[in-house]
C-alpha positions, 0 to 999 in steps of 0.5 A, a space after each residue: 961751393 962745389 959738388 961732383 956728379 956721382 956715377 949714375 946721378 941725373 943733373 936734377 939730382 946733382 942740382 938738388 944736392 947742391 941746393 941742399 949743400 948751400 942751405 946747409 952751409 948757411 950761404 943763402 941766409 948770410 947773403 939775404 942778411 947782408 943784402 942791406 947794410 944795417 948799422 949796429 944801433 938799427 941792428 939792435 933795435 931790430 933785434 929788440 923789436 923782434 924779441 918784443 914781437 916774440 914775447 907778445 905772441 907767446 903771451 897771446 898763445 898762452 892766453 888762448 890755451 888758458 881760455 881753451 882749457 876752462 
C-alpha cells in the first residue's frame, strides 16, 4: 500500500490517510483473521456458533421490545 504526500499536507494527515486506505482495503481485518489457523471444520463450527448467538440476541431484543410495547 502506498500513499504519496499531497502538497501542503502534514505528516499526521498523510498517516491518517494511509490508515484509512489500509482499513478500506481490508488488509488489517484479513491479517487478524489469518493470525491463527482454523481448519475447515473449526471455521464451520465457529460460524455456526456465531449464527446461533446472533439469533438468540435478536430474539431477546424482540422479546424486550414486545414487553416494552405493552
